[in-house]
C-alpha positions in Angstrom: -0.1 0.1 -0.1 1.2 3.5 -0.5 1.8 6.0 2.1 -0.1 4.7 5.2 -1.7 7.6 7.2 -0.9 6.7 10.8 -3.4 9.0 12.7 -1.0 12.0 13.6 1.6 10.2 11.4 -0.8 9.9 8.8 -1.4 6.9 7.0 -2.2 7.3 3.2 -4.9 4.8 2.7 -7.5 4.3 5.4 -8.0 1.0 6.9 -10.8 -1.1 5.8 -11.3 -2.4 9.2 -11.4 1.1 10.8 -13.4 2.9 8.2 -14.5 0.7 5.5 -12.4 2.6 2.8 -9.5 1.6 0.8 -6.0 1.3 2.4 -3.0 1.5 0.5 0.7 0.3 0.4 2.5 2.3 -1.7 6.0 0.6 -3.2 6.0 0.9 -7.0 7.3 -1.8 -9.4 8.7 -4.4 -6.7 8.2 -7.8 -5.7 6.8 -8.5 -2.5 7.2 -11.2 0.1 3.6 -11.9 1.4 4.0 -14.9 4.1 2.5 -15.2 7.3 4.1 -16.1 10.6 3.4 -14.8 13.8 5.9 -12.3 15.2 7.6 -13.1 18.2 8.6 -16.5 18.3 9.8 -19.1 15.7 9.9 -22.6 17.5 12.5 -24.1 15.1 16.0 -23.5 15.6 17.1 -20.5 13.5 20.4 -20.6 11.1 23.3 -18.8 12.0 23.1 -14.8 11.9 26.5 -12.8 11.1 28.0 -11.0 13.9 27.2 -7.2 14.1 30.3 -4.9 13.2 31.4 -4.0 16.8 32.3 -5.9 19.9 29.8 -6.9 22.5 27.0 -6.7 19.9 23.6 -8.4 20.7 23.2 -12.4 20.1 22.3 -13.8 16.8 18.8 -13.9 15.9 17.4 -11.0 17.3 15.1 -8.4 15.6 13.7 -4.9 16.1 10.1 -3.5 15.7 7.8 -0.6 16.6 4.5 -1.5 18.2 1.6 0.8 17.9 -0.5 1.9 21.1 -1.3 5.0 23.3 0.9 6.2 26.1 3.6 4.0 27.3 1.9 1.1 25.0 3.7 2.6 21.8 7.2 0.9 22.0 10.0 -0.1 20.5 10.7 -4.0 21.2 13.7 -6.3 20.6 13.0 -10.1 20.4 15.1 -12.9 20.3 13.8 -15.3 17.9 12.8 -18.5 19.7 11.5 -16.6 22.6 7.7 -15.2 23.2 8.9 -12.0 25.3 10.9 -9.1 24.3 14.3 -8.8 25.5 14.4 -5.0 25.4 11.9 -2.4 25.1 11.7 1.2 24.9 8.8 4.2 25.4 8.9 7.4 25.9 8.3 7.2 29.8 12.0 5.0 29.8 13.3 7.9 28.2 12.1 10.6 30.3 13.2 9.0 33.4 16.8 9.0 32.1 16.6 13.2 31.5 18.7 15.4 33.9 16.7 17.9 35.7 17.9 20.6 33.3 16.5 19.1 30.3 13.2 17.9 31.7 12.1 21.8 32.2 13.4 22.5 28.5 10.4 23.5 26.4 11.9 22.1 23.4 12.5 18.7 25.2 9.0 18.8 26.5 7.7 19.5 22.8 9.8 16.5 21.6 8.3 14.1 24.0 4.9 15.3 23.0 5.2 14.4 19.4 6.6 10.9 20.1 3.2 10.3 22.4 1.5 11.9 19.7 -1.0 9.4 17.9 -0.7 5.6 18.4 2.1 4.5 15.2 5.4 3.3 15.3 6.6 2.9 11.8 10.1 2.5 11.9 12.9 0.8 14.2 16.3 0.1 12.7 19.7 -1.0 13.7 22.1 2.0 13.5 25.7 2.8 13.8 27.0 -0.8 14.3 24.4 -1.6 16.8 25.4 1.5 19.1 22.1 2.9 18.0 18.4 2.5 17.2 16.6 4.9 14.9 12.9 5.3 15.1 9.7 7.0 14.0 7.0 7.1 16.8 4.2 9.4 16.8 5.2 12.5 15.0 8.9 12.4 16.2 11.9 11.0 14.4 14.4 9.8 17.4 17.9 8.6 17.7 18.0 6.2 20.8 21.3 4.8 22.5 21.4 1.3 22.8 21.0 -0.4 25.2 20.8 2.5 27.7 17.6 4.0 26.5 18.9 7.5 26.2 17.5 9.9 23.5 20.4 11.2 21.6 18.4 13.1 19.1 14.6 13.9 18.2 12.9 16.3 15.8 9.2 16.7 15.3 7.9 16.3 11.9 4.1 16.4 10.8 5.1 14.9 7.5 4.1 11.1 6.9 7.3 9.8 7.7 8.0 6.1 6.5 11.8 5.5 7.0 15.0 7.2 8.2 18.5 6.4 8.0 21.8 7.5 9.7 24.3 9.5 7.6 27.9 10.0 8.2 28.9 13.1 10.3 26.1 13.0 12.6 23.4 13.5 10.2 20.2 11.7 10.0 18.1 11.5 6.8 14.1 11.1 6.9 11.8 10.0 4.1 8.6 12.1 3.9 5.6 10.2 2.2 3.2 12.6 0.6 1.7 13.5 -2.8 3.4 16.9 -3.5 6.7 17.4 -5.1 8.1 19.2 -2.0 8.1 15.5 -0.6 11.3 13.5 -0.6 14.0 13.3 2.2 15.0 15.6 4.9 18.3 15.9 6.7 19.0 16.8 10.3 21.8 17.5 12.1 22.0 15.5 15.2 24.5 17.6 17.1 21.8 19.2 18.7 19.5 17.4 20.9 16.4 18.5 19.3 16.1 19.9 15.9 13.4 22.3 15.0 14.1 22.4 11.3 16.2 20.2 8.8 19.5 21.6 7.3 18.3 20.1 4.0 15.3 18.9 2.1 15.7 17.0 -1.0 12.3 17.6 -2.9 10.8 15.9 -6.2 10.3 12.5 -4.8 6.7 11.7 -4.2 5.9 8.9 -2.0 9.5 8.4 -0.7 9.1 5.4 1.4 12.8 3.8 2.2 16.4 4.7 2.6 19.9 2.7 2.5 23.2 4.2 3.2 25.4 2.7 0.5 29.0 3.4 2.4 31.3 2.1 -0.5 29.3 4.5 -3.0 29.2 7.4 -0.7 25.3 7.3 -1.5 22.0 7.5 0.0 19.7 5.6 -1.9 15.7 6.4 -1.9 12.8 4.5 -3.0 9.7 6.6 -4.1 7.5 7.3 -6.9 7.4 9.6 -9.8 3.5 10.4 -9.2 1.4 10.0 -6.3 0.1 6.3 -6.7 -3.8 7.1 -6.2 -4.1 8.3 -9.7 -5.6 7.2 -13.0 -2.4 8.6 -14.7 0.6 6.1 -15.4 2.9 5.5 -12.5 6.8 4.2 -12.2 8.6 3.9 -9.2 11.9 5.6 -8.6 15.1 4.6 -7.1 17.4 7.8 -6.7 20.8 7.7 -5.4 21.9 11.0 -3.6 25.7 11.6 -3.5 27.2 12.5 0.1 29.6 15.5 0.5 30.5 15.3 4.3 32.2 19.2 3.7 29.0 20.6 2.4 26.5 22.6 4.4 24.0 20.7 2.6 25.2 17.2 2.2 23.1 15.4 -0.5 23.1 16.4 -4.2 21.4 15.0 -7.3 23.0 13.6 -10.3 20.2 12.4 -13.1 22.5 9.4 -13.8 21.5 7.8 -10.4 18.1 8.4 -10.8 16.6 5.3 -12.0 12.9 4.6 -13.3 11.4 1.2 -12.8 8.9 -0.3 -15.1 5.2 0.9 -15.5 3.4 0.4 -12.1 0.5 -2.2 -11.9 -2.8 -1.4 -10.7 -3.7 -2.8 -7.3 -7.3 -3.6 -8.5 -7.3 -6.5 -6.4 -6.7 -5.1 -2.9 -6.7 -1.3 -3.2 -8.9 -0.3 -6.0 -7.8 3.4 -7.2 -4.2 2.8 -6.4 -0.9 1.8 -8.4 1.9 -0.2 -7.3 4.9 1.7 -5.4 8.0 0.9 -3.4 8.1 0.2 0.1 11.6 -1.2 1.4 15.2 -1.0 0.3 17.5 -3.9 1.7 20.9 -4.5 0.9 22.0 -8.1 -0.3 25.0 -9.2 2.0 28.5 -9.2 0.4 26.8 -8.1 -3.1 26.5 -4.7 -4.5 22.4 -5.3 -4.7 19.3 -4.1 -3.4 16.1 -5.8 -3.1 13.0 -3.4 -3.3 9.8 -4.3 -2.4 6.4 -3.1 -3.8 2.8 -3.3 -3.3 3.1 -6.3 -5.6 6.4 -7.8 -5.7 10.1 -7.7 -4.9 12.9 -6.8 -7.5 16.6 -6.7 -7.4 18.7 -3.6 -8.4 22.3 -4.0 -9.4 24.0 -0.9 -8.0 27.3 -1.5 -10.6 25.2 -1.8 -13.5 22.1 0.2 -12.6 19.7 -2.7 -14.0 16.7 -4.1 -12.4 15.8 -7.6 -12.3 11.9 -8.0 -12.2 11.5 -11.6 -11.9 12.9 -13.2 -8.9 10.9 -16.3 -8.7 13.5 -18.5 -9.4 16.4 -17.0 -7.6 15.6 -15.3 -4.2 12.1 -16.6 -3.6 12.3 -19.9 -5.7 9.0 -21.8 -5.1 7.9 -19.2 -2.7 4.2 -19.5 -1.4 2.5 -16.9 0.5 0.7 -18.2 3.7 -2.1 -15.8 2.7 -4.4 -17.8 0.1 -5.5 -14.6 -1.3 -2.2 -13.4 -2.4 -1.6 -16.9 -4.1 -4.8 -16.8 -5.9 -4.4 -13.6 -7.4 -1.3 -14.6 -8.7 0.8 -12.3 -6.2 2.4 -14.4 -3.9 5.4 -11.8 -2.8 2.9 -8.9 -2.5 2.4 -6.4 0.5 5.7 -6.4 2.1 6.3 -3.5 4.2 9.9 -4.4 5.3 12.4 -7.1 4.4 15.7 -7.8 6.0 18.1 -10.4 4.8 20.8 -12.0 6.9 24.2 -13.1 6.0 23.1 -17.0 6.3 20.3 -16.1 3.7 17.3 -16.1 5.8 14.5 -13.1 5.3 12.7 -11.6 8.0 9.8 -9.6 6.8 6.5 -8.1 7.4 3.5 -8.0 5.0 0.1 -6.2 5.5 -2.9 -8.1 6.5 -4.7 -8.5 3.3 -6.6 -5.1 2.5 -5.3 -3.3 5.6 -2.2 -1.2 6.4 -0.8 -3.3 9.1 -0.3 -6.8 10.7 0.3 -8.3 14.1 2.7 -10.8 12.8 6.6 -10.9 11.7 7.4 -13.6 9.2 10.6 -15.5 8.6 11.9 -17.4 5.5 14.8 -19.6 5.8 17.2 -20.1 3.1 16.0 -22.9 0.7 12.6 -22.8 2.5 9.6 -22.0 0.0 7.2 -21.4 2.7 7.7 -18.9 5.8 7.8 -20.7 9.3 5.3 -19.8 11.7 6.1 -18.0 15.1 4.3 -18.9 18.3 3.5 -15.8 19.3 1.5 -13.1 17.7 1.9 -9.6 18.8 -0.8 -8.1 20.7 -1.0 -4.6 18.6 -0.3 -3.4 15.2 3.4 -3.4 13.5 4.7 -1.8 10.2 8.1 -2.9 10.2 10.7 -5.2 11.5 14.1 -6.1 10.9 17.1 -8.1 11.7 19.2 -6.3 14.5 22.5 -7.0 13.3 25.0 -5.9 10.6 24.6 -6.6 6.9 28.2 -7.6 5.5 29.4 -5.4 3.2 26.8 -2.6 3.9 28.5 -1.0 6.9 26.1 1.5 8.7 27.3 5.2 9.3 28.5 6.1 12.7 
């Protein structure tokens, strides 16, 4: 579905469960995994995960997600695969307890925590800085959290519809704004201030920006969006744009049309979200390869960073024989559809989330072990909605910014 409107963090399509209206996922032109395995626990033993890129990192098999809810129920949670209960949690109350007396009285700090508590959504949580930090979107705030101490290192109120964020070098943070105007795209913040009231740069012209991936080798921030807002009668194409990063520039990102790649024409989402077109939702790096996987409302594609070419049929490679646990996806011939997040381990195992059919969210995290054709079920479902989940570990060949 396209840009979901999450209450105050506005979800683009309204959930049918809540309103009877059409809800949408907005990744364009990318195959999506569509399995269904419950979120918290896999009962089977898990293949080895790669070591993190720093000593003392969390054990293998951990993953992080944001769970929706009001008040302190809105959380970041970390799970160990195979265990039903979270091994680490974070909410605004946890962070407030760690504030100094001086910070507790500052208006900008109070405003930040009001933004974190605003609404119920928690749309993103990611491994960052080699596992020393977690970046997250909660309510109307983008935050950087110290792991495992739970201290808030940085925060910014942002009333746009945010879908992802990514650490950049030199204490910068990129946030993807997901809207229908030419003003939408990527906002860059300087995190050296604990609270930022405005970005240092806005890279506009990319409606429905949904996913970000830092590329250390290429000195590039990759962003996935569309050329046109997907709720339209016009043709729509997904776009993958690589912004060059310059640490010496006051506005560090720059556009080069040679790194602006257009995907094939997006298909209509007539089976699930009539009136919408396919758009990208996620970018995930392939370990030890110069490739990205791009998920859309209907499928998952591969992009070769070196050649600049897309591979649109992954049914005989990454998803050979894949069958969705959601029968409706299979019956419509789109088994890999609906993926909101996708994370690939060094061992070749996928962790992903896909929206419940016709809705924006799910209560399950799904695991597709290497060589399997059907996701393995977990033994526990989350009690509240989630949007994305990721392995909490390094991706070999794709180091995080520090």
